[in-house]
C-alpha positions in Angstrom: 0.0 0.0 0.0 1.1 3.6 -0.8 1.8 5.9 2.1 0.2 8.6 0.4 -3.7 8.5 0.3 -6.0 10.5 -1.3 -9.2 11.7 0.2 -11.1 9.0 -1.2 -8.8 6.5 0.3 -8.7 8.0 3.4 -12.4 8.0 3.7 -13.0 5.0 2.7 -10.9 3.6 5.8 -12.3 5.9 8.1 -14.4 3.5 10.2 -11.9 0.7 10.2 -9.3 3.3 11.4 -11.5 4.6 14.3 -12.8 0.9 14.9 -8.5 0.2 15.4 -8.7 -2.5 12.7 -6.2 -1.7 10.2 -2.4 -2.8 10.0 -0.3 -0.3 11.8 1.3 1.0 8.3 -2.1 1.7 6.9 -3.3 3.1 10.1 -0.4 5.5 9.9 -0.7 6.5 6.6 -4.5 7.3 7.5 -3.4 9.3 10.2 -0.7 11.2 8.0 -3.5 11.8 5.8 -5.5 13.2 8.6 -2.9 15.4 9.6 -2.3 17.2 6.7 -6.1 17.4 5.4 -8.5 19.6 6.8 -11.5 18.4 5.1 -10.8 14.6 5.9 -9.7 15.6 9.2 -13.3 17.6 9.8 -14.9 14.4 8.6 -13.1 12.2 11.1 -14.0 14.2 13.7 -17.6 14.3 13.2 -17.7 10.6 12.9 -15.4 10.3 16.0 -17.7 12.1 17.9 -20.8 10.1 16.6 -19.0 6.7 17.6 -18.7 8.3 21.1 -22.3 8.8 21.1 -23.4 5.8 20.0 -21.5 4.0 22.4 -22.2 6.2 25.1 -26.1 5.8 24.7 -25.8 1.8 24.1 -24.1 1.2 27.4 -26.2 3.4 29.7 -29.2 1.3 29.3 -28.1 -1.8 30.9 -30.9 -4.4 32.3 -30.5 -5.0 36.2 -28.7 -7.9 37.0 -31.8 -9.6 38.5 -33.7 -9.1 35.3 -30.9 -10.7 33.3 -30.5 -13.5 35.6 -34.4 -14.3 35.6 -34.2 -14.0 31.8 -31.2 -16.4 31.6 -33.1 -18.8 34.0 -36.0 -18.9 32.1 -34.2 -19.8 28.8 -32.2 -22.4 30.4 -35.1 -24.3 31.7 -37.2 -24.0 28.6 -34.1 -24.7 26.2 -35.0 -21.6 24.1 -37.6 -23.9 22.2 -39.9 -21.8 20.3 -43.5 -21.5 21.3 
């Protein structure tokens, strides 16, 4: 892979970069492009905030342990068979 990415290449890899799924060399190329390109850095900042908001929202609504335990117990006793 080339070290120099154009905007399209960078944006194509943006979610994988945010999720830390890129190989080190590819991740470095994306970071270098983001450091040099204001437009892509703006897109990165928006997507990063969006993912943080989604993660924050999804972790706040956790079922109480008592409810989770009752559901697990019921699933085990019913064997997960559909009705």
